DOMITI-461558 format. One line per 3 residues: number of its first residue (from 1); their letters; for each residue x negated, y, z of N, C-alpha, C, CB. Coordinates in steps of 0.001 Angstrom, whole numbers, m for minus. Glycine has a CB too. Example, Ala and Ser with C-alpha at 12.3 -4.5 7.8 and 13.67 -1.06 7.14 Angstrom:
2
1 = as = m13190,m5690,7800,m12300,m4500,7800,m13200,m3300,7800,m11308,m4473,9046 | m12850,m2250,7080,m13670,m1060,7140,m12900,30,7870,m14084,m598,5725
END
This chain:
191
1 = dsf = 8864,9265,10500,10403,9351,10344,10905,8749,11789,11024,8385,8908 | 12054,8966,12353,12820,8198,13316,14070,7300,12796,13316,9181,14304 | 14231,6127,13115,15351,5438,12976,15359,4328,13807,15559,5103,11725
4 = div = 16918,3949,13661,17352,3040,14640,16780,1633,14016,19041,3115,14877 | 15945,983,13448,15568,146,12723,15692,m1438,13736,14123,697,12173 | 16113,m1264,14929,16367,m2642,15642,17590,m2687,16021,15564,m2948,16818
7 = gdg = 18377,m1554,15872,20051,m1591,16204,20369,m1507,17674,20782,m3029,15686 | 19638,m1189,18403,19820,m1149,19710,20612,65,20264,18584,m1237,20263 | 20659,1269,19179,21543,2650,19531,20089,3528,19972,23007,2434,21114
10 = vke = 18999,3100,19704,17742,4205,20193,17065,4269,19219,16748,3892,21388 | 16854,5405,18444,15821,5533,17686,14423,5166,17969,15849,6593,17428 | 13780,4448,16920,12196,4044,16874,11789,5316,16251,11697,2562,15914
13 = llv = 10152,5350,16593,9346,6155,15639,8768,5401,14688,8334,6894,16238 | 8737,6026,13396,8378,4932,12523,7002,5740,11862,9751,4436,11339 | 5748,5362,11956,4233,6332,11679,3632,5368,10302,2764,6286,13455
16 = grd = 3651,6104,9555,2474,5652,8406,1451,6290,8598,2735,5866,6942 | 214,5728,8771,m1594,6229,8547,m1968,6257,7304,m2778,5236,9171 | m2833,7213,7519,m3998,7422,6210,m4582,6190,6184,m5286,8635,6387
19 = dgv = m5040,5016,6965,m5531,3786,6795,m4604,2629,6260,m6044,3469,7982 | m3590,3198,6082,m2543,2204,5590,m1809,1458,6517,m3095,1266,4778 | m1898,1870,7659,m929,1044,8678,227,1559,9143,m1533,719,9853
22 = lei = 1090,634,9061,2731,1062,9388,3073,774,10675,3854,296,8518 | 3407,1905,11676,3867,1145,12743,5236,1598,13451,2793,1130,13695 | 5926,538,14262,7034,1322,14743,7246,1290,16193,8220,907,14116
25 = ynf = 7180,2351,16802,7131,2431,18340,8702,2539,18864,6182,3840,18854 | 8804,1878,20125,10301,1864,20659,9684,2553,22206,11258,m57,20721 | 11387,3481,22159,11160,4260,23518,11778,3684,24612,11650,5648,23495
28 = esa = 11097,2407,25281,12065,1233,26019,11634,2282,27652,11280,m1109,25852 | 10986,3049,28000,10765,3422,28994,10646,5263,28889,9613,2557,29405 | 10717,6104,29927,10522,7378,29438,9310,7821,29279,11075,8190,30094
31 = ddp = 8019,7112,29938,7102,7587,29957,6091,7363,28553,6742,7216,31125 | 5893,6578,27767,5075,6191,26237,6131,5321,25574,3414,5184,26380 | 5800,5440,24422,6476,4691,23312,5671,3691,23141,6723,5394,22028
34 = vlr = 6160,2275,23134,5436,1166,23050,5542,808,21563,5910,98,24026 | 4490,m11,21109,4339,m398,19684,5052,m1645,19578,2856,m544,19202 | 6279,m1853,18959,7018,m2906,18808,6315,m3788,17372,8621,m2347,18688
37 = ydh = 5825,m3309,16412,5567,m3880,15122,4505,m3185,14297,6792,m3907,14377 | 3628,m3552,13897,2775,m2910,12834,2446,m3946,11903,1479,m2243,13372 | 2029,m3177,10527,1841,m3784,9241,834,m2833,8413,3284,m3979,8498
40 = als = m112,m3819,7891,m1353,m3328,7309,m1026,m3261,5638,m2692,m4405,7741 | m1105,m2224,5130,m852,m1906,3689,m2552,m1818,3166,188,m269,3482 | m2243,m1842,1674,m3833,m2028,1334,m4669,m453,933,m3927,m3191,m192
43 = esi = m3696,566,955,m3985,2052,865,m3002,3135,1912,m3717,2436,m787 | m3379,4541,1683,m2937,4913,2844,m1400,5381,2051,m4004,6115,3720 | m885,5286,3441,1037,5798,3660,1201,7513,3356,1730,5523,5821
46 = asi = 1523,7914,2026,1976,9108,1928,3186,9456,2574,2049,9358,772 | 4249,8711,2702,5461,9215,3435,6186,7933,3816,6417,10236,2527 | 7157,8140,4701,7863,6505,5263,9477,7159,5611,6846,5609,7202
49 = qgg = 10033,6256,5608,11663,6520,5935,12471,5391,6078,12388,7299,4848 | 12949,5371,7238,14138,4135,7695,15447,4720,7056,14410,3908,9649 | 16367,3490,6441,17668,3851,6332,18274,2327,5670,17843,5343,5345
52 = cvg = 19443,2234,4996,19908,1190,4418,19719,1313,2844,21275,1022,4860 | 18724,719,1932,18656,895,603,19133,m57,m245,17535,1105,295 | 18646,m1340,207,18565,m2458,m793,20025,m3367,m541,17036,m3440,m502
55 = kdg = 20477,m3525,702,21522,m4254,875,22507,m3823,1697,21191,m5303,1210 | 23976,m3697,2055,24688,m2981,2782,24592,m4422,4295,26385,m2462,1819 | 24292,m3492,5035,24214,m3949,6705,23003,m4208,7001,24996,m5234,7183
58 = yde = 21707,m4416,5972,20813,m4808,6398,19516,m3281,6394,20627,m6180,5551 | 19163,m2820,7677,18637,m1407,7379,16992,m2018,6886,18716,m140,9017 | 16324,m943,6293,14889,m984,6009,13985,109,6373,14735,m1145,4715
61 = ila = 12671,162,6102,11509,1018,6177,11346,901,4785,10248,618,7133 | 10840,2136,3937,10661,2599,2833,9206,3110,3068,11739,3545,2418 | 8190,2908,2146,7039,3515,2502,6389,3602,1012,6192,2679,3683
64 = sty = 5886,4933,799,5462,5465,m232,3680,5655,m48,6358,6781,m413 | 3080,4721,m1109,1335,5042,m813,894,6043,m1752,235,3652,m1074 | m428,6206,m1395,m1123,6924,m1950,m1029,6915,m3746,m2323,6577,m1329
67 = sgw = m1171,5698,m4471,m1099,5511,m5848,390,5426,m6204,m1894,4271,m6279 | 1358,5503,m5237,2797,5847,m6262,3437,4630,m5775,2638,5909,m8255 | 3048,3436,m5097,3779,2093,m4595,4806,2511,m3792,2889,1060,m3763
70 = ltg = 5574,1606,m3735,6818,1786,m3044,6801,452,m2129,8169,1939,m4112 | 6859,528,m775,6860,m792,m251,8065,m895,766,5458,m1119,423 | 8804,m1904,852,9899,m1933,1962,9771,m2949,2897,11233,m2078,1436
73 = ltt = 10185,m2975,4049,10272,m3964,4817,11872,m3832,5231,9158,m3903,5959 | 12571,m5273,5402,13853,m5374,5663,13869,m5881,6905,14578,m6082,4762 | 15567,m5378,7327,15904,m6742,8605,16653,m7759,8283,16703,m6345,9902
76 = epv = 16848,m7970,6718,17151,m9045,6146,16620,m10359,6421,17001,m8817,5109 | 17415,m11426,6754,16629,m12690,6679,15960,m13194,5625,17299,m13590,6945 | 14901,m13743,5581,14185,m14314,4270,14416,m15445,3972,12889,m14327,4236
79 = hre = 14833,m16608,4891,15363,m18131,4794,16703,m17951,5436,14380,m19369,5637 | 17133,m18799,4782,18778,m19240,4967,18629,m20800,5568,19806,m19240,3214 | 19407,m21316,6593,19205,m22805,6889,20655,m23135,6419,18771,m23278,8609
82 = ggs = 20543,m24514,5975,21781,m25441,5532,21436,m26401,6291,22015,m25906,3992 | 22934,m27073,6434,22871,m28430,7296,21990,m29394,6473,24446,m29151,7570 | 22192,m30855,7069,21562,m31825,6903,22186,m32220,5612,21559,m32697,8004
85 = gee = 21380,m32511,4298,22077,m32918,3308,22705,m31784,2117,23070,m33641,4000 | 22801,m30551,2733,23900,m29595,2177,22669,m28891,1235,24894,m28430,3508 | 23265,m28999,262,22564,m27876,m931,22879,m26376,m717,23178,m28181,m2545
88 = lkl = 21969,m25703,m1088,22036,m24302,m1064,22406,m23471,m3007,20275,m23875,m270 | 23764,m22889,m2472,24571,m22685,m3628,24093,m20958,m3766,26436,m23116,m3342 | 23818,m20738,m4829,23516,m19026,m4936,25101,m18543,m5408,22047,m18496,m6408
91 = sqe = 25511,m17360,m4902,26420,m16402,m5453,26332,m16185,m6899,26248,m15180,m4820 | 27536,m16137,m7093,27465,m15255,m8752,26310,m13984,m8734,29288,m14324,m9164 | 26667,m13340,m7803,25960,m11975,m7767,24324,m12649,m7849,26392,m10904,m6124
94 = mqs = 23981,m13319,m6930,22707,m13658,m6761,21991,m14138,m8173,22697,m14709,m5688 | 22696,m14952,m8799,22361,m15991,m10209,22244,m14619,m10896,23778,m17360,m10976 | 23191,m13787,m11198,22750,m12259,m12317,21589,m11746,m12028,23720,m10838,m12207
97 = kis = 21372,m11380,m10771,20446,m10708,m10185,18949,m11521,m10981,20696,m10828,m8396 | 19074,m12777,m10520,17931,m13620,m11022,17811,m13749,m12250,17914,m14812,m10616 | 18964,m13589,m12802,18796,m13782,m14582,18209,m12349,m14556,20502,m14054,m15812
100 = slr = 18857,m11601,m14290,18427,m9776,m14846,16789,m9429,m14487,19563,m8307,m13699 | 16344,m10082,m13258,14754,m9679,m13273,14205,m10422,m14125,13942,m9833,m12003 | 14229,m11880,m14456,13902,m12743,m15706,13404,m12072,m16748,14998,m13432,m16230
103 = sel = 15108,m11650,m17165,14668,m11129,m18567,14393,m9856,m18664,15577,m11322,m19555 | 14110,m8961,m17491,13258,m7767,m17291,11809,m8110,m17238,13634,m7047,m16028 | 11382,m9281,m16513,9909,m9575,m16509,9272,m10107,m18055,9682,m10783,m15324
106 = ehl = 10451,m10990,m18705,9767,m11176,m20028,9820,m10252,m20916,10159,m12175,m20663 | 10537,m8993,m20695,10706,m7729,m21603,9090,m7056,m21245,12295,m6555,m21056 | 8871,m7048,m19935,7390,m6488,m19619,6312,m7235,m20030,7136,m6319,m18222
109 = qik = 6515,m8555,m20159,5076,m9461,m20696,4837,m9191,m21925,5122,m11078,m20689 | 6425,m9083,m22839,6242,m9011,m24316,5462,m7694,m24578,7682,m9039,m25122 | 5738,m6408,m24031,5186,m5087,m24319,3974,m4854,m23557,6153,m4014,m24036
112 = vlq = 3521,m5624,m22852,2245,m5559,m22432,1344,m6396,m23254,2181,m5901,m21092 | 1760,m7451,m24008,764,m8008,m25257,1333,m7144,m26159,812,m9730,m25796 | 1927,m6347,m26774,1937,m5403,m27643,1254,m4251,m27518,2963,m5144,m27822
115 = ere = 1084,m3696,m26410,103,m2742,m26386,m1298,m2871,m25908,571,m1875,m25778 | m1805,m4384,m25564,m2978,m5057,m25805,m3564,m4944,m27238,m2751,m6398,m25474 | m2725,m5506,m27958,m2955,m5341,m29486,m3258,m4234,m29879,m1976,m5628,m30262
118 = kyq = m2041,m3145,m29884,m2392,m1865,m30089,m4063,m1379,m29809,m1422,m1144,m29211 | m4433,m1748,m28252,m5653,m1008,m27950,m6496,m1985,m28479,m5946,m582,m26434 | m6734,m3142,m28996,m7682,m3965,m29570,m7421,m3390,m31071,m7449,m5661,m29277
121 = qss = m6677,m3047,m31607,m6830,m2598,m33009,m7764,m1500,m32863,m5477,m2160,m33738 | m6955,m198,m32158,m7529,1102,m32373,m9176,1421,m31499,m6261,2166,m31826 | m9361,m142,m30777,m10895,m29,m30320,m11697,186,m31342,m11456,m1209,m29647
124 = qss = m11142,m1177,m32245,m12168,m1838,m33494,m12007,m937,m34833,m11668,m3618,m33955 | m11157,190,m34778,m11529,1163,m35833,m12435,2016,m35804,m10709,1819,m36120 | m12851,2516,m37075,m14134,3238,m36913,m14080,4310,m36819,m14953,3143,m37695
127 = tav = m12460,4920,m36457,m12518,6584,m35673,m11748,6119,m34151,m11280,8182,m36781 | m12049,5158,m33819,m11778,4981,m32181,m12998,5807,m31727,m11799,3198,m31492 | m12267,6593,m30518,m13216,7565,m29447,m12935,7088,m28390,m13011,9133,m29305
130 = ssv = m13992,6994,m27339,m13906,6495,m26060,m13901,7773,m25039,m15110,5473,m25821 | m13152,7777,m24018,m12976,8624,m23314,m12996,7952,m21607,m11747,9286,m23896 | m13411,8789,m20963,m13164,8155,m19213,m11838,8846,m18834,m14586,8718,m17835
133 = paf = m10766,7905,m18358,m9530,8572,m17872,m9567,9535,m16479,m8538,7416,m17642 | m8995,10107,m16359,m8948,11498,m15414,m8310,10917,m14203,m7966,12921,m16065 | m8810,10661,m12753,m7719,10373,m11952,m8333,11107,m11015,m7266,8930,m11640
136 = svn = m7281,11284,m9647,m7186,12203,m8600,m8071,11476,m7592,m5669,12522,m8116 | m9130,11834,m6847,m9687,11211,m5872,m9029,11831,m4523,m11200,11333,m6009 | m8757,10982,m3451,m8144,11353,m2403,m9218,11121,m1232,m6821,10614,m2292
139 = dkf = m9793,12572,m1019,m11199,12194,6,m11065,12666,1568,m12696,13084,m615 | m11233,12058,2774,m11174,12923,3656,m12725,12703,4577,m9724,12704,4432 | m13187,13483,5303,m14468,13761,6089,m14146,14178,7093,m15398,14592,5630
142 = tln = m13857,13492,8278,m13386,13925,9785,m14213,13636,10680,m12193,13356,10285 | m14425,14226,11885,m15106,14004,12818,m14416,12957,14084,m15460,15323,13168 | m14995,11938,14145,m14403,11075,15512,m15084,11547,16475,m14559,9456,15588
145 = kdd = m14396,12225,17433,m15022,13189,18842,m15222,11954,19707,m13770,14554,19738 | m14803,10675,19906,m15022,9492,20694,m16403,9139,20432,m14058,8343,20375 | m17157,8931,19484,m18567,8285,19235,m19199,9220,18620,m18660,6999,18420
148 = asy = m19009,10601,18368,m19869,11814,17766,m20173,11159,16041,m21642,12098,18899 | m19214,10641,15438,m19597,9887,14198,m18504,10976,12986,m19086,7809,14386 | m18633,10738,11826,m18085,11029,10817,m17577,10049,10189,m18732,11625,10184
151 = sli = m16058,10021,9818,m15745,9033,9037,m15414,9744,7628,m14613,8194,9675 | m15962,8910,6710,m15541,9202,5093,m14566,8244,4312,m16865,9158,4196 | m13594,8595,4131,m12452,7994,3318,m12225,8481,1893,m11194,8230,4031
154 = lev = m12522,7228,910,m12370,7655,m399,m11083,6629,m1100,m13936,7532,m1174 | m10362,7450,m1600,m9085,6472,m2251,m8941,7113,m3496,m7485,6441,m1388 | m9008,6016,m4614,m8744,6488,m5974,m7739,5427,m6498,m10122,6613,m6904
157 = qta = m7179,5682,m7947,m5950,4679,m8317,m6762,3855,m8836,m4687,5103,m9311 | m7968,3363,m8852,m8783,2312,m9598,m9775,1900,m8282,m9694,2993,m11144 | m10482,643,m8915,m11126,m63,m7934,m12534,1012,m8019,m11310,m1882,m8313
160 = idn = m13266,1000,m7035,m14484,1751,m6613,m15394,606,m6604,m14398,2580,m5167 | m16207,980,m7229,m17703,m249,m7880,m18520,163,m6716,m18788,155,m9822 | m19009,1394,m6516,m19852,1952,m6007,m19718,3036,m5328,m20503,2057,m6661
163 = vlv = m20266,3507,m4681,m20164,4971,m3622,m21744,5236,m3225,m19076,4662,m1872 | m22328,6496,m3841,m23459,6787,m3200,m23718,7929,m2514,m24271,6689,m3915 | m24269,7710,m1604,m24213,8814,m323,m25862,9448,m232,m23705,7865,1438
166 = qsd = m26038,10644,m382,m27190,11106,m488,m27113,12278,696,m27495,11524,m1996 | m28565,12345,1354,m28711,12986,2316,m29869,13497,2221,m28490,12418,3302 | m30216,15212,2914,m31593,15636,3122,m32059,15001,4422,m31724,17208,3163
169 = vpi = m30982,14710,5396,m31293,14484,6417,m31359,12926,6983,m30580,15261,6964 | m31872,12515,7998,m31584,10951,8326,m30311,10516,8555,m32235,10502,9476 | m29892,9556,8322,m28186,9207,8626,m28256,7893,9186,m27060,9151,7174
172 = dll = m26950,7705,9864,m27062,6103,10385,m25829,5711,9707,m27040,5735,12225 | m25236,4720,9263,m24077,4180,8219,m23637,3451,9555,m24521,3098,6549 | m22592,3232,10258,m22139,2636,11078,m20730,1444,10686,m21938,3719,11929
175 = dvd = m20645,286,10583,m19669,m583,10006,m18814,m207,10800,m19852,m2019,9896 | m17158,m515,10301,m16068,m375,10960,m15430,m1832,10378,m15281,1109,10672 | m14329,m2437,11157,m13553,m3326,10996,m12721,m3648,9519,m12827,m3066,11987
178 = kns = m12205,m2296,9154,m11365,m2283,7861,m12489,m2592,6775,m10522,m730,7571 | m13619,m2192,6801,m14581,m1738,5602,m14866,m3380,5053,m16266,m700,6215 | m14912,m3247,3888,m15246,m4325,2923,m16371,m4263,2124,m14291,m4495,2089
181 = avv = m17023,m2949,2329,m18256,m2700,1217,m19397,m3385,2172,m18645,m765,728 | m20334,m3460,1166,m21830,m3904,1203,m22909,m2937,1242,m22128,m4669,81 | m23289,m2274,2416,m24339,m1157,2512,m25632,m1595,2284,m24360,m497,3798
184 = sfs = m26177,m755,1212,m27548,m1148,730,m28334,635,908,m27443,m1972,m1244 | m29285,208,1588,m30387,1492,2272,m31251,1456,1142,m31376,1172,3941 | m31658,2831,806,m32939,2794,m356,m33400,4187,231,m32486,2770,m2384
187 = scd = m34921,4336,261,m35561,5575,592,m35693,6596,m602,m36912,5256,1138 | m35762,7944,m202,m35539,8825,m1303,m36532,9570,m1305,m34398,9561,m1321 | m37230,9665,m2384,m38456,10587,m2893,m38185,12074,m2440,m38613,10550,m4634
190 = se = m38990,13081,m1241,m38311,13724,m1143,m38566,14899,m2178,m38243,13849,32 | m39197,14984,m3092,m39566,15841,m4171,m38622,15654,m5324,m40978,15587,m4591
END
């Protein structure tokens, strides 16, 4: 997307990448864009949009991730400074918002406890049926021309415990910066 997030009258380029990196580029000179800001998310970004969403006067960048999470980055200051000995007073609007969020959180906690109880009761009954949940897999296998390697990216909406790669030909696995996996090699019986 392109949006004037800095507020200088020139639109910046907002980029959301498959590896979860969100970048803001500024066109300070006519030649090349300059990276002004980047932020790493834990999963791939499906879409990105700039605009005023949460509070009037403060622009934001919203990014939707592969699993459906919505992340926002705002220009609103996080901290407010008070003078010495001055107490921070919350406006009536802010107090009602905090109260509303607390009651919503309590309601959700009660709902989670109820659903856990239901699950426990149904799993202990004699008619309980176990099934593997269906989930979609976001996979990419792309060639990196710079070092003549392939990049395999797997993303699902649940934790990945193991990935098994089997090949008929010898392969070398290369470690990358963002990789948190522990690689284990074992030879395969050719028959």
